C-alpha positions in Angstrom: -25.4 -94.8 -42.3 -27.0 -91.7 -40.2 -27.0 -89.9 -43.8 -29.6 -93.1 -44.7 -31.6 -92.8 -40.9 -32.2 -89.2 -42.2 -33.6 -89.4 -45.3 -36.0 -92.6 -44.1 -37.4 -90.5 -41.9 -38.2 -87.8 -44.1 -39.5 -90.5 -46.4 -41.6 -91.7 -43.7 -42.6 -88.0 -42.6 -43.4 -87.6 -46.1 -45.9 -90.0 -47.1 -48.4 -89.1 -44.1 -48.5 -85.7 -45.1 -48.9 -86.3 -49.2 -51.9 -88.5 -47.7 -53.5 -86.0 -45.8 -53.2 -83.6 -48.3 -54.9 -86.1 -50.7 -57.8 -86.5 -48.7 -58.6 -82.4 -48.1 -58.0 -81.9 -51.9 -60.5 -85.1 -53.1 -63.6 -83.2 -51.7 -62.7 -80.0 -53.5 -61.6 -81.8 -56.9 -65.0 -84.0 -56.7 -67.2 -80.9 -56.7 -65.0 -79.2 -59.4 -65.1 -82.4 -62.0 -68.9 -82.8 -60.9 -69.8 -79.1 -61.8 -68.3 -80.2 -65.3 -70.3 -82.9 -66.1 -73.6 -82.6 -67.3 -76.1 -83.9 -64.5 -77.5 -87.1 -66.2 -74.1 -88.3 -65.8 -73.2 -87.3 -62.2 -74.6 -90.5 -60.8 -72.2 -92.5 -62.9 -68.9 -90.0 -62.4 -65.6 -91.8 -62.7 -62.6 -90.3 -60.7 -60.6 -89.1 -63.7 -63.6 -88.6 -66.3 -62.7 -88.4 -70.3 -61.7 -85.0 -71.9 -65.2 -85.1 -74.2 -67.4 -85.4 -71.2 -66.3 -82.6 -69.6 -68.2 -79.2 -70.3 -69.5 -75.6 -69.0 -73.1 -75.7 -69.9 -73.4 -76.1 -66.6 -72.2 -72.7 -65.9 -73.3 -71.3 -68.6 -76.8 -72.2 -68.0 -76.4 -71.1 -64.4 -75.1 -67.4 -65.3 -77.5 -66.9 -68.2 -79.2 -64.0 -67.3 -83.5 -63.9 -68.5 -84.2 -67.8 -67.8 -85.5 -67.3 -63.9 -87.7 -70.1 -63.7 -84.6 -72.7 -64.8 -82.9 -71.0 -61.9 -85.4 -71.0 -59.3 -85.9 -74.4 -60.2 -82.4 -74.9 -59.2 -82.6 -73.2 -55.9 -79.7 -71.0 -56.4 -81.8 -67.8 -54.7 -82.6 -69.3 -51.9 -79.3 -70.9 -51.3 -77.6 -67.3 -52.0 -80.1 -65.8 -49.5 -79.2 -68.8 -46.9 -75.5 -67.7 -47.8 -75.8 -63.8 -47.7 -77.8 -64.6 -44.1 -75.1 -66.4 -42.0 -72.5 -64.5 -43.4 -74.3 -61.4 -42.2 -75.5 -63.5 -38.8 -71.8 -64.5 -38.2 -70.5 -61.2 -38.7 -72.6 -59.8 -36.3 -72.0 -62.0 -33.8 -67.9 -62.1 -34.5 -68.3 -57.4 -34.0 -70.6 -57.4 -31.1 -68.1 -60.4 -29.4 
């Protein structure tokens, strides 16, 4: 009887742990999937898209040098600069404190 209740307790403890893990990992999964589909399909994106819908074209467009107009229109430079400013500020605050 003791062995059965021990197994049941472990199972009951694992269920919330699995749910919390899924809750934490779902936004990361969604971000990766959304980056792999074309922009026109993002608004109607399923949680599990078909493999033929996935493409690395967004990464190719983003990382291809020479087309600065397209990169500026997406705001990548602004976002990278904001990240540098915030990271520098936080680092400076950490060194001071």
